[in-house]
C-alpha positions as CSV (number, residue, x, y, z in Angstrom):
1,M,25.4,-10.4,-9.6
2,A,23.5,-9.7,-12.8
3,F,21.2,-12.0,-14.6
4,I,17.8,-12.1,-16.3
5,E,15.2,-14.8,-17.0
6,T,12.4,-14.2,-19.5
7,A,9.5,-16.5,-20.5
8,P,10.3,-17.9,-24.0
9,F,7.0,-16.9,-25.4
10,H,7.6,-13.2,-24.7
11,R,11.3,-13.0,-25.3
12,A,11.1,-11.9,-28.9
13,A,8.4,-9.2,-28.3
14,L,10.4,-7.7,-25.4
15,S,13.6,-7.7,-27.3
16,R,12.0,-5.7,-30.1
17,R,11.1,-3.1,-27.5
18,G,14.7,-2.9,-26.3
19,L,14.1,-4.8,-23.1
20,L,17.1,-7.1,-23.2
21,T,18.8,-6.7,-19.9
22,A,17.8,-6.4,-16.3
23,R,18.8,-2.8,-16.4
24,D,16.4,-2.1,-19.2
25,F,13.5,-3.4,-17.1
26,L,14.6,-1.5,-14.0
27,G,14.6,1.7,-16.0
28,L,10.9,1.4,-17.0
29,S,8.6,4.2,-15.7
30,G,4.9,3.8,-14.9
31,V,2.2,4.5,-12.4
32,I,3.0,3.6,-8.8
33,L,0.4,1.3,-7.4
34,S,1.9,0.7,-4.0
35,G,5.3,1.0,-2.4
36,H,7.6,0.5,0.4
37,P,10.9,2.2,1.2
38,R,12.9,-0.5,-0.7
39,R,10.3,-1.9,-3.1
40,H,7.7,-0.4,-5.4
41,V,4.9,-1.9,-7.6
42,L,4.2,-0.1,-10.8
43,R,1.9,-0.5,-13.8
44,V,3.8,-0.2,-17.0
45,Y,2.8,-0.6,-20.6
46,V,4.6,-2.4,-23.4
47,D,2.9,-2.0,-26.8
48,G,-0.2,-0.8,-25.1
49,E,-0.5,-4.0,-22.9
50,P,-0.4,-3.5,-19.2
51,F,2.0,-5.3,-16.9
52,I,2.8,-5.2,-13.2
53,L,6.5,-4.4,-12.5
54,K,7.9,-4.9,-9.0
55,K,11.2,-3.1,-8.4
56,E,13.6,-3.7,-5.6
57,H,15.8,-0.6,-5.2
58,H,18.2,-2.3,-2.8
59,V,18.4,-6.1,-2.3
60,R,19.3,-6.6,1.4
61,W,21.6,-9.5,2.5
62,R,18.9,-10.6,5.0
63,D,16.4,-11.0,2.1
64,R,18.9,-13.2,0.3
65,F,19.5,-15.2,3.5
66,A,15.7,-15.6,4.0
67,S,15.4,-16.9,0.4
68,A,18.2,-19.4,0.9
69,W,16.8,-20.5,4.2
70,A,13.4,-21.1,2.6
71,G,15.0,-23.2,-0.2
72,F,15.0,-20.7,-3.0
73,G,18.7,-20.1,-3.3
74,W,20.7,-16.9,-2.7
75,H,18.2,-14.7,-4.5
76,S,16.3,-11.5,-4.1
77,T,12.7,-11.2,-3.0
78,S,11.7,-10.6,-6.6
79,V,13.4,-13.7,-7.9
80,R,12.1,-15.8,-5.0
81,E,8.5,-14.8,-5.9
82,A,9.1,-15.6,-9.5
83,I,10.2,-19.1,-8.5
84,M,7.3,-19.5,-6.2
85,L,4.8,-18.4,-8.9
86,G,6.2,-21.1,-11.2
87,R,5.7,-23.7,-8.6
88,L,2.2,-22.5,-7.9
89,R,1.2,-22.6,-11.6
90,D,2.7,-26.1,-11.9
91,A,0.4,-27.2,-9.0
92,G,-2.6,-25.7,-10.7
93,V,-3.0,-22.7,-8.5
94,Q,-4.3,-19.6,-10.3
95,C,-1.7,-16.8,-9.9
96,S,0.0,-14.1,-12.0
97,E,2.0,-15.1,-15.0
98,V,5.7,-14.4,-14.8
99,I,7.0,-12.5,-17.8
100,S,10.6,-11.8,-16.7
101,A,12.7,-11.5,-13.6
102,G,16.3,-10.5,-12.9
103,E,18.9,-8.6,-10.9
104,H,21.4,-5.9,-11.6
105,G,23.7,-3.8,-9.5
106,G,22.1,-4.7,-6.2
107,Q,18.6,-4.1,-7.6
108,A,16.0,-6.6,-8.7
109,F,12.7,-6.7,-10.7
110,L,9.8,-9.0,-11.4
111,L,7.5,-8.4,-14.4
112,L,4.0,-9.9,-14.3
113,R,1.0,-9.9,-16.6
114,E,-1.8,-7.9,-15.1
115,E,-5.2,-9.6,-14.7
116,R,-7.3,-6.8,-16.1
117,D,-10.5,-8.8,-16.3
118,M,-10.6,-9.6,-12.6
119,A,-11.6,-7.4,-9.7
120,N,-10.3,-7.1,-6.2
121,L,-12.2,-9.2,-3.7
122,R,-13.3,-6.2,-1.7
123,N,-14.7,-4.5,-4.8
124,T,-16.4,-7.8,-5.9
125,L,-18.1,-8.1,-2.5
126,A,-19.1,-4.4,-2.5
127,H,-20.9,-4.8,-5.9
128,T,-22.3,-8.3,-5.4
129,I,-25.9,-7.8,-4.0
130,S,-27.5,-11.2,-4.7
131,I,-27.3,-13.4,-1.6
132,P,-26.9,-16.6,-3.7
133,D,-24.0,-15.0,-5.6
134,R,-22.3,-13.8,-2.3
135,R,-22.6,-17.3,-0.8
136,A,-21.3,-18.9,-4.0
137,L,-18.3,-16.5,-3.9
138,S,-17.6,-17.2,-0.3
139,Q,-17.9,-21.0,-0.6
140,G,-15.8,-21.0,-3.8
141,L,-13.1,-19.1,-2.1
142,G,-13.1,-21.5,0.9
143,R,-12.7,-24.5,-1.4
144,E,-9.9,-22.8,-3.4
145,L,-8.0,-21.9,-0.2
146,A,-8.3,-25.5,1.0
147,R,-6.8,-26.7,-2.3
148,I,-3.9,-24.3,-1.9
149,H,-3.1,-25.5,1.6
150,A,-3.5,-29.1,0.6
151,A,-0.9,-28.6,-2.2
152,G,1.5,-27.6,0.5
153,F,1.6,-23.8,0.1
154,D,1.1,-21.2,2.8
155,Q,0.4,-17.6,2.2
156,P,1.4,-15.2,5.0
157,D,0.0,-12.2,2.9
158,L,-3.4,-13.6,2.3
159,Y,-5.1,-10.2,2.6
160,A,-8.3,-9.4,0.8
161,K,-6.5,-7.0,-1.5
162,H,-4.3,-9.8,-2.8
163,I,-7.3,-11.9,-4.0
164,L,-8.9,-11.2,-7.4
165,A,-12.3,-12.7,-8.3
166,E,-14.3,-13.1,-11.5
167,K,-17.7,-14.6,-12.0
168,T,-18.0,-17.4,-14.6
169,H,-20.8,-19.5,-15.9
170,N,-20.2,-22.1,-13.3
171,G,-19.2,-20.0,-10.3
172,Y,-16.2,-17.9,-9.5
173,R,-12.6,-18.1,-10.3
174,F,-9.8,-16.6,-8.3
175,C,-6.3,-15.3,-8.7
176,F,-4.0,-14.9,-5.8
177,L,-1.3,-12.2,-5.6
178,D,1.9,-11.4,-3.7
179,W,3.7,-14.7,-2.9
180,Q,7.1,-13.3,-2.0
181,R,6.9,-14.6,1.6
182,S,5.3,-18.0,0.8
183,T,7.0,-21.3,1.1
184,R,6.0,-24.9,0.2
185,H,5.8,-27.6,2.9
186,K,5.2,-31.3,2.8
187,R,2.1,-30.5,4.8
188,V,0.8,-27.1,6.0
189,S,0.3,-27.2,9.7
190,W,-3.0,-26.0,11.2
191,S,-1.3,-23.2,13.0
192,R,-0.1,-21.8,9.6
193,R,-3.6,-22.3,8.2
194,Y,-5.1,-20.3,11.0
195,Q,-2.6,-17.4,10.4
196,D,-3.5,-17.3,6.7
197,L,-7.3,-17.5,7.3
198,A,-7.1,-14.8,10.0
199,A,-5.2,-12.5,7.6
200,L,-8.2,-12.7,5.2
201,D,-10.7,-12.4,8.0
202,A,-9.0,-9.3,9.5
203,S,-8.6,-7.5,6.2
204,L,-12.2,-7.7,5.2
205,A,-14.4,-4.9,6.7
206,D,-17.5,-6.0,8.6
207,H,-19.8,-4.2,6.1
208,L,-18.4,-6.3,3.2
209,A,-18.8,-9.7,4.7
210,S,-21.3,-10.7,7.4
211,K,-20.6,-13.3,10.0
212,R,-22.7,-15.8,8.1
213,L,-20.7,-15.2,5.0
214,R,-17.4,-15.8,6.8
215,V,-18.8,-19.0,8.4
216,D,-19.9,-20.2,4.9
217,C,-16.3,-19.7,3.7
218,L,-14.9,-21.6,6.6
219,C,-17.4,-24.4,6.3
220,A,-16.6,-24.8,2.6
221,Y,-12.9,-24.8,3.5
222,L,-13.3,-27.5,6.1
223,S,-15.6,-29.6,3.9
224,A,-13.0,-29.5,1.0
225,E,-10.2,-30.3,3.5
226,N,-12.2,-33.2,4.9
227,G,-12.6,-34.6,1.4
228,I,-8.9,-34.6,1.0
229,R,-7.8,-35.8,4.5
230,R,-10.7,-37.7,5.9
231,G,-11.0,-37.7,9.7
232,Q,-8.1,-35.2,10.2
233,T,-10.1,-32.0,10.2
234,P,-10.7,-30.0,13.5
235,P,-14.3,-29.1,14.4
236,L,-15.7,-25.9,13.0
237,A,-16.0,-24.3,16.4
238,D,-12.3,-24.9,17.2
239,V,-11.1,-23.5,13.9
240,A,-13.4,-20.4,14.1
241,R,-12.2,-19.7,17.6
242,A,-8.5,-20.0,16.7
243,V,-8.9,-17.8,13.6
244,R,-10.9,-15.1,15.6
245,Q,-8.2,-15.0,18.3
246,I,-5.5,-14.3,15.7
247,T,-7.8,-11.8,13.9
248,N,-8.2,-9.8,17.1
249,R,-4.4,-9.5,17.4
250,L,-4.0,-8.5,13.7
251,L,-6.5,-5.7,14.1
252,E,-4.1,-4.0,16.5
253,R,-1.8,-3.4,13.5
254,R,-2.2,-0.2,11.5
255,K,-1.6,-2.0,8.2
256,V,-4.5,-4.3,8.8
257,R,-6.8,-1.6,9.9
258,E,-5.9,0.3,6.8
259,L,-6.9,-2.6,4.6
260,R,-10.4,-2.5,6.2
261,Q,-11.0,1.1,5.0
262,P,-13.3,1.7,2.0
263,P,-11.4,1.6,-1.3
264,L,-10.6,5.0,-2.8
265,P,-12.0,6.0,-6.2
266,E,-10.4,4.5,-9.2
267,G,-7.3,6.5,-10.2
268,A,-6.8,8.1,-6.7
269,Q,-3.3,8.3,-5.2
270,Q,-1.6,7.5,-8.5
271,L,2.0,8.6,-8.8
272,L,4.1,8.5,-12.0
273,W,7.6,7.4,-11.7
274,L,9.4,9.7,-14.2
275,E,13.0,9.1,-13.2
276,E,14.5,5.9,-11.7
277,E,15.4,5.5,-8.0
278,E,12.6,7.9,-7.1
279,R,14.5,11.0,-8.4
280,L,11.2,12.4,-9.6
281,C,7.6,11.2,-8.8
282,V,4.6,13.3,-9.9
283,A,0.9,12.8,-9.2
284,R,-0.8,11.7,-12.3
285,D,-3.5,14.3,-12.2
286,F,-0.9,17.1,-11.7
287,Y,1.2,15.7,-14.6
288,E,-1.9,15.9,-16.8
289,E,-2.5,19.5,-15.7
290,L,1.1,20.3,-16.8
291,A,0.5,18.4,-20.1
292,G,3.8,16.6,-19.4
293,Q,5.9,19.7,-19.3
294,M,7.8,19.9,-16.1
295,P,8.0,23.5,-14.8
296,S,11.4,25.2,-14.3
297,W,11.0,25.6,-10.6
298,L,10.7,21.9,-10.0
299,P,14.0,20.7,-8.6
300,R,15.8,18.7,-11.4
301,D,19.5,19.3,-10.9
302,P,20.1,20.3,-7.3
303,Q,23.6,21.2,-6.1
304,P,25.2,20.1,-2.8
305,S,24.8,22.5,0.1
306,A,27.8,23.8,2.0
307,D,25.7,24.0,5.2
308,G,25.2,20.2,5.2
309,N,21.8,20.3,6.9
310,C,19.3,22.9,5.8
311,A,15.8,23.3,4.4
312,E,14.2,25.8,2.1
313,Y,10.5,26.5,2.0
314,R,8.9,28.3,-1.0
315,L,5.4,29.2,-2.1
316,I,4.8,28.4,-5.8
317,L,2.1,29.9,-8.1
318,L,0.3,27.0,-9.7
319,G,-2.0,29.1,-11.8
320,A,-5.7,29.9,-11.5
321,G,-5.1,31.5,-8.1
322,R,-3.7,28.3,-6.6
323,T,-0.5,28.1,-4.6
324,G,1.8,25.2,-3.9
325,H,4.1,24.6,-0.9
326,L,7.6,23.4,-2.0
327,V,10.0,22.0,0.6
328,Q,13.6,21.4,-0.4
329,R,15.9,19.7,2.2
330,W,19.6,18.9,2.3
331,R,20.8,16.4,4.9
332,R,24.2,15.2,5.8
333,V,24.1,11.4,6.5
334,P,26.9,9.1,7.5
335,I,28.0,6.9,4.6
336,G,27.0,3.7,6.3
337,W,23.4,4.9,6.8
338,L,22.8,6.1,3.2
339,R,20.4,3.3,2.4
340,R,19.0,2.7,5.9
341,G,16.0,4.0,7.6
342,K,12.3,3.5,6.9
343,F,12.1,6.3,4.4
344,P,14.9,7.9,2.3
345,A,13.9,11.4,3.5
346,P,11.4,13.2,5.8
347,E,9.5,14.4,2.7
348,F,8.7,10.8,1.7
349,A,7.4,10.1,5.2
350,H,5.2,13.2,4.9
351,A,4.0,12.0,1.5
352,A,3.2,8.5,2.9
353,A,1.3,10.2,5.8
354,I,-0.9,12.2,3.3
355,F,-1.8,9.0,1.4
356,R,-2.4,6.9,4.5
357,L,-4.6,9.5,6.2
358,Q,-6.7,9.8,3.0
359,R,-7.3,6.0,3.2
360,F,-8.6,6.5,6.7
361,G,-10.9,9.3,5.6
362,V,-8.8,12.3,6.7
363,S,-8.3,14.8,3.9
364,G,-5.3,17.1,3.9
365,P,-2.8,18.7,1.5
366,R,-2.8,17.5,-2.1
367,L,0.4,15.7,-3.0
368,L,1.8,16.9,-6.3
369,A,5.4,15.8,-6.6
370,M,8.4,14.5,-4.7
371,G,11.9,13.1,-5.2
372,Y,15.3,12.6,-3.7
373,R,18.9,11.9,-4.7
374,H,22.4,11.5,-3.4
375,L,24.4,14.6,-4.1
376,A,27.7,13.7,-2.4
377,R,29.1,10.8,-0.6
378,S,27.3,11.7,2.6
379,Q,24.6,14.3,1.5
380,R,21.0,13.7,0.4
381,F,18.6,16.1,-1.3
382,S,14.9,15.7,-1.1
383,F,11.8,17.7,-2.0
384,L,8.1,17.6,-1.6
385,L,5.5,19.7,-3.5
386,T,2.0,19.9,-2.0
387,E,-1.1,22.1,-2.5
388,P,-2.3,23.1,0.9
389,P,-6.1,23.3,1.5
390,V,-7.7,26.7,1.3
391,G,-9.9,27.7,4.2
392,D,-10.2,29.3,7.6
393,A,-8.5,27.9,10.7
394,L,-10.9,25.9,12.9
395,R,-10.2,28.1,15.9
396,T,-11.0,31.2,14.0
397,V,-14.3,29.8,12.7
398,L,-15.3,28.8,16.2
399,R,-14.6,32.3,17.6
400,H,-17.0,33.8,15.0
401,N,-20.7,34.0,15.5
402,I,-21.8,30.7,14.2
403,S,-25.0,28.8,15.1
404,D,-25.0,26.1,17.7
405,T,-25.8,23.5,15.0
406,E,-22.7,24.5,13.0
407,R,-20.5,24.5,16.1
408,D,-21.7,21.0,17.1
409,A,-21.1,19.7,13.6
410,L,-17.5,21.0,13.6
411,L,-16.8,19.6,17.1
412,Q,-18.2,16.2,16.1
413,Q,-16.0,16.2,13.0
414,F,-13.0,17.2,15.1
415,E,-13.5,14.3,17.5
416,T,-14.1,11.8,14.7
417,L,-11.1,12.9,12.5
418,T,-8.8,13.1,15.5
419,R,-9.7,9.5,16.3
420,R,-9.0,8.5,12.7
421,V,-5.6,10.1,12.8
422,R,-4.9,7.9,15.8
423,E,-6.2,4.8,14.1
424,A,-4.0,5.6,11.1
425,G,-1.0,5.4,13.5
426,Y,-0.2,9.1,14.0
427,E,-0.4,11.6,16.8
428,F,0.2,15.4,17.1
429,Q,3.7,16.3,18.4
430,P,3.9,17.8,21.9
431,G,3.3,21.5,21.9
432,V,1.3,21.5,18.7
433,D,-2.0,23.5,18.8
434,V,-4.3,20.7,17.7
435,V,-7.2,23.0,16.9
436,Q,-5.0,25.3,14.7
437,A,-3.9,22.2,12.7
438,W,-7.3,22.0,11.0
439,V,-9.0,24.3,8.5
440,V,-12.6,24.5,7.5
441,Q,-13.4,24.0,3.8
442,G,-17.1,24.2,2.9
443,G,-18.2,23.1,6.3
444,R,-15.8,20.1,6.4
445,L,-12.5,19.8,8.3
446,T,-9.2,19.3,6.5
447,L,-5.8,18.8,7.9
448,A,-3.7,21.9,7.1
449,S,-0.4,20.0,7.1
450,V,1.1,16.7,8.1
451,E,4.3,18.2,9.5
452,P,2.9,18.5,13.0
453,L,2.3,14.7,13.1
454,R,4.5,11.9,14.2
455,E,4.0,8.2,14.3
456,A,2.2,7.2,17.4
457,R,4.0,5.2,20.0
458,D,0.8,3.3,20.9
459,A,-1.1,2.9,17.6
460,S,-3.8,0.7,19.2
461,H,-7.1,1.2,17.4
462,G,-8.9,1.2,20.8
463,K,-7.2,4.3,22.2
464,P,-9.8,7.1,22.7
465,A,-9.8,10.2,20.6
466,N,-7.9,13.3,21.7
467,R,-10.2,15.3,24.0
468,Q,-8.5,18.7,24.0
469,W,-11.5,20.3,22.3
470,R,-13.4,20.5,25.6
471,A,-11.1,23.3,26.9
472,W,-12.0,25.6,24.0
473,E,-15.5,24.4,23.1
474,V,-17.1,27.7,24.2
475,A,-14.2,29.9,23.1
């Protein structure tokens, strides 16, 4: 099934740039803002104007079934979100403007106008110092959420990162993102409302919003709801209790704990999608270092391997005395499993771990480039290029003559960072020397590699930190 729908106002401008078919849009390259194994969000530019492009690499049948079950027709997630955004704008809800959407060859896309003048709610709260402004922001958000629910819309992904805010002369205006799982009801039940409000509550770190600010938002929500449906609003205490119970459950999820981490600097973790279907993704800062000229040693045209399953490890000279670590892997995969699995290759899982750990405050190797492709009917090729940290192994440093103060500082860092690794949802594989996995750079600990890690079976944020350091504390 192949089709495309484009907003009439933008049709002529996009046609002049050769964007006529769904395949043209799916071939656009840009900066990866976020991603999942089957879906990526990119920032692309058309005539210098920024847009948000959502790509679905493989539209699953269960996604089409979910769309049909929710009343959107037998469509992909991208087209479903486009339909929902149209309904939201018709109802007066501020959301992204749909430019184009379509499907082609089992893939789908959604092109949206980027709201460049608005800031993420977390950043807005972090830079809003005035107490009256913070209360106006909180109360305005509560009233807007009540209006959305009153219009019949739920928002299962109502996380803080999906809310944009901008101060105006008469208060704040908001824009709500990511509606691909939303549906419209005759009336949104209070159980659904609690789920939405808890998602916002759980994804906002404590230092960004005090308890008083959260109560202000909830009071404004209930006050606005009471004005719409008089006498049918539960008491504040009951609503707060129900929301907090769901919040506590949500905080056990790694994804939600990740949302509570401090935002990274602007431009951090930006990957450029240079070839479609993730054949080549390059870190933006590394691409700028290369001046756009891809080196000859970067895998561009790999050949199938007769061995079926093998890996090749190489050290690459990056210049200025720096070295890179290049992993190339060939894997034989049954045909029926070519598109299954959480990640297309182990290297992508390692790249995701590098970025996720950085968001939890654990530094490690620098991600430079990655990619994968299908070479034969049942063989995949993947690669990952990283720049490992330069420093001495932690065990080596501890065995040298260092002061007690330096030793205590390193041990404290080790305990803190090991706990953060666990909070991020990872643990060291059995048999790994946990101490040897860290290097010391300028007095700070850095993870030497993510290969010794695996996803933790129990990712509970309350699990205590690894205490293996006590055995070698005086080594």
